C-alpha positions as a Python dict, from the first residue, in 0.01 Angstrom:
ca = {
    (1, 'Q'): (0, 0, 0),
    (2, 'V'): (-10, 77, 378),
    (3, 'Q'): (278, 301, 484),
    (4, 'L'): (413, 308, 844),
    (5, 'V'): (651, 594, 968),
    (6, 'E'): (836, 553, 1295),
    (7, 'S'): (974, 839, 1494),
    (8, 'G'): (1129, 919, 1814),
    (9, 'G'): (1426, 702, 1839),
    (10, 'D'): (1741, 859, 1994),
    (11, 'L'): (2038, 812, 2216),
    (12, 'V'): (1926, 805, 2595),
    (13, 'Q'): (2119, 710, 2903),
    (14, 'A'): (2009, 426, 3107),
    (15, 'G'): (1733, 458, 3334),
    (16, 'G'): (1587, 710, 3074),
    (17, 'S'): (1259, 709, 2891),
    (18, 'L'): (1165, 743, 2511),
    (19, 'R'): (831, 740, 2329),
    (20, 'L'): (801, 618, 1988),
    (21, 'S'): (543, 693, 1740),
    (22, 'C'): (427, 505, 1444),
    (23, 'A'): (203, 703, 1187),
    (24, 'A'): (6, 488, 950),
    (25, 'S'): (-115, 616, 604),
    (26, 'E'): (-447, 437, 652),
    (27, 'N'): (-707, 430, 930),
    (28, 'I'): (-556, 213, 1193),
    (29, 'F'): (-880, 82, 1327),
    (30, 'I'): (-899, -149, 1013),
    (31, 'F'): (-583, -349, 1117),
    (32, 'N'): (-633, -667, 1308),
    (33, 'A'): (-340, -560, 1534),
    (34, 'M'): (-46, -328, 1546),
    (35, 'A'): (296, -391, 1718),
    (36, 'W'): (641, -297, 1785),
    (37, 'H'): (924, -527, 1704),
    (38, 'R'): (1308, -466, 1757),
    (39, 'Q'): (1627, -610, 1610),
    (40, 'A'): (1960, -566, 1789),
    (41, 'P'): (2288, -628, 1596),
    (42, 'G'): (2347, -1001, 1546),
    (43, 'R'): (2015, -1087, 1681),
    (44, 'Q'): (1664, -1192, 1528),
    (45, 'R'): (1394, -946, 1524),
    (46, 'E'): (1163, -995, 1818),
    (47, 'L'): (829, -890, 1927),
    (48, 'V'): (815, -614, 2194),
    (49, 'A'): (472, -528, 2228),
    (50, 'A'): (135, -547, 2041),
    (51, 'I'): (-221, -419, 2058),
    (52, 'T'): (-536, -552, 1905),
    (53, 'Q'): (-816, -385, 1734),
    (54, 'S'): (-1012, -421, 2051),
    (55, 'G'): (-722, -265, 2274),
    (56, 'T'): (-591, -577, 2411),
    (57, 'T'): (-221, -568, 2461),
    (58, 'N'): (60, -793, 2514),
    (59, 'F'): (430, -769, 2578),
    (60, 'A'): (759, -946, 2577),
    (61, 'D'): (877, -1060, 2927),
    (62, 'S'): (1177, -842, 2894),
    (63, 'V'): (973, -528, 2867),
    (64, 'K'): (665, -586, 3113),
    (65, 'G'): (624, -328, 3357),
    (66, 'R'): (860, -87, 3178),
    (67, 'F'): (702, -40, 2819),
    (68, 'T'): (335, 42, 2721),
    (69, 'I'): (173, 43, 2389),
    (70, 'S'): (-117, 277, 2303),
    (71, 'R'): (-304, 389, 2000),
    (72, 'D'): (-482, 697, 1880),
    (73, 'N'): (-727, 606, 1616),
    (74, 'A'): (-793, 982, 1535),
    (75, 'K'): (-438, 1032, 1463),
    (76, 'N'): (-370, 697, 1298),
    (77, 'T'): (-73, 657, 1530),
    (78, 'V'): (33, 402, 1770),
    (79, 'Y'): (285, 465, 2052),
    (80, 'L'): (544, 278, 2248),
    (81, 'Q'): (629, 435, 2580),
    (82, 'M'): (969, 297, 2700),
    (83, 'N'): (1079, 366, 3061),
    (84, 'S'): (1363, 242, 3263),
    (85, 'L'): (1574, 170, 2956),
    (86, 'S'): (1882, -25, 2977),
    (87, 'P'): (2159, -88, 2717),
    (88, 'E'): (1989, -424, 2643),
    (89, 'D'): (1702, -218, 2487),
    (90, 'T'): (1937, -87, 2222),
    (91, 'A'): (1801, -183, 1881),
    (92, 'V'): (1627, -70, 1576),
    (93, 'Y'): (1257, -53, 1648),
    (94, 'Y'): (1004, -143, 1404),
    (95, 'C'): (642, -70, 1369),
    (96, 'A'): (418, -341, 1221),
    (97, 'S'): (50, -360, 1096),
    (98, 'Y'): (-145, -682, 1031),
    (99, 'Y'): (-429, -672, 780),
    (100, 'L'): (-604, -965, 592),
    (101, 'G'): (-306, -1187, 654),
    (102, 'I'): (-31, -947, 532),
    (103, 'T'): (230, -777, 754),
    (104, 'Y'): (331, -423, 669),
    (105, 'W'): (656, -279, 809),
    (106, 'G'): (785, 59, 882),
    (107, 'Q'): (1159, 150, 806),
    (108, 'G'): (1255, 146, 1166),
    (109, 'T'): (1397, 388, 1418),
    (110, 'Q'): (1718, 345, 1616),
    (111, 'V'): (1712, 347, 1994),
    (112, 'T'): (2051, 351, 2172),
    (113, 'V'): (2077, 329, 2529),
    (114, 'S'): (2418, 417, 2691),
    (115, 'S'): (2545, 282, 3030),
}
């Protein structure tokens, strides 16, 4: 069973930055891709950013130019660097990994951006 543990969520002022981390219990190189999703109160969970096994990345339009996703295979960790945060970025952020048709989820980390 793959386990994913997120960390780094916090309360930050608008315009600030945060870096989220997702530590996996397995070698992340085996995953087809890893991603960050988020869910704000009363809204559906949405994809924020993803990175494939080959390192290809993609981002939601709402975060392009502000967020970056990266991976450290040696540490089995994926990161989400978030800059120029706005209150609209407030949500629980979830890490996900995709392997053999199965999606694994972390427990989530809260990001709150104050205006």
